[in-house]
C-alpha positions in Angstrom: 183.5 -229.4 -168.6 181.1 -227.0 -166.5 182.5 -223.9 -164.8 181.9 -223.0 -161.4 179.3 -220.7 -160.3 180.4 -217.9 -158.3 180.1 -218.4 -154.4 177.7 -216.7 -152.4 180.4 -215.0 -150.7 182.4 -213.5 -153.5 179.0 -211.9 -154.3 179.2 -210.3 -150.6 182.7 -209.5 -151.3 182.4 -208.0 -154.8 178.9 -206.2 -153.0 180.8 -204.6 -150.2 184.0 -203.3 -153.0 181.4 -202.0 -154.9 179.6 -200.5 -151.5 182.6 -199.0 -150.5 184.0 -197.4 -153.8 180.3 -195.7 -153.8 180.7 -194.3 -150.2 184.7 -192.8 -150.9 182.9 -191.7 -154.2 180.5 -189.5 -152.1 182.9 -188.4 -149.7 185.0 -187.3 -152.2 182.0 -185.2 -153.6 181.4 -183.7 -150.8 185.1 -182.9 -149.9 184.8 -181.0 -153.1 181.4 -178.8 -152.4 182.4 -178.1 -149.0 186.0 -177.1 -150.4 184.5 -175.0 -152.6 182.2 -173.3 -150.2 185.3 -172.3 -147.5 187.0 -170.6 -150.4 190.4 -169.9 -151.0 192.7 -171.2 -148.0 195.5 -168.4 -148.3 193.4 -165.2 -147.6 196.2 -163.8 -145.5 199.1 -162.1 -146.7 201.5 -163.5 -144.3 202.0 -167.3 -143.5 201.0 -168.4 -139.9 204.4 -170.0 -139.7 206.7 -167.4 -139.8 204.3 -164.2 -138.5 206.4 -161.5 -136.1 209.6 -163.1 -137.2 212.4 -160.8 -138.6 215.3 -161.0 -140.9 218.4 -161.4 -138.4 219.3 -162.7 -134.9 216.3 -163.9 -132.9 215.7 -163.3 -129.6 216.3 -166.2 -126.9 212.7 -167.7 -126.1 214.4 -167.9 -123.1 215.0 -164.8 -122.0 217.9 -164.1 -119.9 218.2 -167.3 -118.1 220.7 -168.9 -120.4 222.8 -165.7 -121.2 226.1 -166.4 -119.5 227.0 -163.0 -118.9 224.2 -162.1 -117.2 224.9 -165.2 -114.4 228.4 -164.0 -114.5 227.5 -160.7 -113.3 225.6 -161.8 -110.8 226.7 -161.9 -106.9 224.6 -164.6 -105.1 222.6 -163.1 -102.7 223.9 -162.9 -98.6 227.5 -162.8 -99.5 
């Protein structure tokens, strides 16, 4: 019995996969070097996502626009 030889298409496909693996490995190595050069990420003591937030109730981001007491006390002008 004869074994069939791999076709050119298979060789090209395998070569493309090997090239892709090599490029991915190189990207990962470059990324590691770049991250090491940047230093640690958490250099500041305060988390930027929660900077300026105090414990307890927070002020309305809309100010007095949505405060029902302010709206009820205000009289329309010209009355």
